[in-house]
N, C-alpha and C positions, 0 to 999 in steps of 0.2 A: 878510169873516169877522168875526163878533161872538160874544162869550161870553154867553150867555143866563143862565146860573145857575151856582152853586157848591153842593156839598153836602160833609157830612162833612169840616168844615174845609178845603175845597178839594180833597180827595182824590178827588172825584168832580165833574167838570165837564161842561157841556153847551154845546157850540158849534154855531152855524150857519156852514157854509162851502160854497162852490160844489163842492168834491171833497175828500173826506177823504184821497185818495191824494196828489194834487198840491198840495193846500193844506190840510195837517194843521194842527190847532191849535198854538201856539207850544210849544216844548219836547218834542214828541213824538219818541221814539226808537225806537218799535216800532209795529206796526200789525196789528190783527186783520183777517183776510181770510177772509170766509165762502166756502166753496168746495164741490166735489162730492167724492164718496168716492173718485174716481179721483185727485184731486190734479192733474188734467191742465189746469187753467185753462179758458178759454173756447175751444171750438174751432169754434164755429159763430156766424154773425152775429148770430143771434138764438134765443132759447130760451123755452119756456113758463113762466110764472109758476105757481108751485104744483105743478110737475112734470108728466110725469115728466122726469128728466135727459135730454136728447136723445142719441140714438144715430144712426148714419148712415141706418138703415132709416127713421127718422121725418123727418129734416130733410136736405135737399140731394141726395137721390138719386131718390125716387119723386115721380110727379105728385100734384098736390093731393088728387085724390080717394081716393088711398091713405093719406093722412096722417089721423090721429085727428082727429074733429071739433073737439075742444077746441084742438087746436094750430093750427087753420085761422083762428082769430080773432085779428087784430092786437093787440086789446086784451089779450089774454092773453100778449103777447110782450114779452120784456125784450131790448133790444138790448145788445150787448157793452159799448159805452161808458157804459151805464147801471148797470153793477155794478161793485162793488169788485174783484171777481175779473177781470172783463173789462179794466178799466184797468190793473191789475197785470200782466195777460198782455200787453198792448199795449206797456207800458214794459219788458218784459223783467225784471220784478222778481224773478223767481226762476230760477235755473239748473236747467233740467230734469235734467240729470246729478245734481245734488244731490238731487232728489227720488227719482230712481231708486236711488241709493245708500243714502240714510237712511230711505226709506220703503218697505219691501217690501210686497209683496201679501200681504193678511192675510184675504182672502175673496173673495166674487163669483165671476165665472167668466171666461171668456177674453174675452168681448165687453165685460164690465163689471168689470174687476179693481178690488177695494177696497183702498186703501192707508191709508185713515183712516176709522174707523167713525163713524157719527152720534154726535155729542155729544163726540168726542174732538178733540184740538188737537195740532198739531205745529209745532216751530219751524224756520225756515229762514233762512240768511243772505240778506239783500237784495242784488240785483245790478242790473245795467243802470242804467236812470234812477233807480232808487230806492237805490242803494247807499249814498249819503251822505245820504240823506233819513231813512232808518229804520235807524240804525247798530246798533241791538240785534236787528234782524231782523223777519220777518214771521211772524206765527203763524197758520197755516192751520187753520181750524176747520170742521166740517161740522154746520150746524144741521138740525134735522128738517124735513120738509115740513109744511105746515099740514094738518092732518087734516080740516078743514072744521068743527070744534068743538074747544074746548079739553078736553084730557084729561090725566090724571095722568102718562102715559107721555110725551106731547108736552112738557108742562111741565118734566118731569125732563130730557129730552134738550136741550132749549133752554137750560135753567139750566146744565146740564153743559158746554155749549159755552162759555158765558161763564166759568164757574168754571175750567175747564181752561185756556182761553186766558190769563186773568189770571195763573194759577199758573205757566204756562210762561213768560210774559213776566216775571214777577217773579224766577223762578229764573235768566233769562238777564241779570238785572241791569238791566232796563228801569226807568227812573224816570217814564216817562209813555207808557202805550199808548193810541193812538187806536183807537177801534172804532166802526163803524156800528151800526145797529139790526139785530143779527142776526136773519135769518129773515124779515124784511120785504121782501126783494127777489125773487129767483127762487123762493124756498121758499114764498112766498105767504101769510105770516102777516099778518092785518090789524094795522094800526099800533097800535091800543089794546092788543091782547094781546101784541104784541111788546114794547111799552113797559112793560108791568107786570112782564113776566119780567126785562127789561133792568135795571129799577130794583131789583127783589127780589135779582137776583144780585149786582149791583155793591154793594149796601149789605151783603149778606151776606159778600161777600169782603173788604171794608174792615173789618168788624167782626172777622172771623177772623183777618186778617193783624195787627191791633193796631197800635198807635202806632209800633212800631218799623219798620213797613213805610213806606218813602218813595215807594212807587210810586203815581202818580195814574192814575186812568182818565178819559179824555177822549172822551166821546160826541161824534161829528161827524155831523151830518145836514144835509140840503140844504133841506128845506122847513120853513116856519114852523109848519104844521099838525103835522107830525111833531115839531118841536121842543116844541110846545105839550103834546102827548100825553105826551112823555117827562118834560117838566118837571113835569106833574102827577103822574105816577107816581112820581117821585123825591121830591116833596114828601110824598107818602104814606108813603114808606118811609125818608125821611130820619131819621137817628139822632141829629142834633144839636138 
């Protein structure tokens, strides 16, 4: 694990790490977990990058010829262990009963009940293998799917995912939240576009929080190329 760069007097940091969940940057006490609207974790061994969020009728039940063409390509698939949500699920990081109790259904239908709308964020206590790793909790957030091209609504929703996540963590007393590059995994956002919104939102949050806020934002990514893209975006938006 290495620290690549620091911005805003160290309140925004960029780290390269093999896994943001099991090897978060030093000092982390909360974690941003990009997830789906159902807050159900990962229920399939693999799922399509860029959507749609899989349901039983698409994955695991029907023969291949009845699966939408996009979902047949392995290159479009993300495996459970490759996503933050998947690793958290594997480690039992969130108590299912806690979600059922604290996140009532707010929309959707019987097949796809929505507990957290796109752009929103909810805090849950960490449990299982993560109970002592992220003592201030896990912030579940739902980034938007990449629409194929940047749009005002997509930018607003992804920015909202970041700002709501940071605000929830700060209210919980977190001093350092680890976050991946939201939207760049299963939601399908290209790295450059995801990095731009990440930089814009994190700098905006630090500015609005003011010097009295002690919380740091620790971006944790796996790949050098992703780190380079985010580093460049943060340099463009850095306020120091």
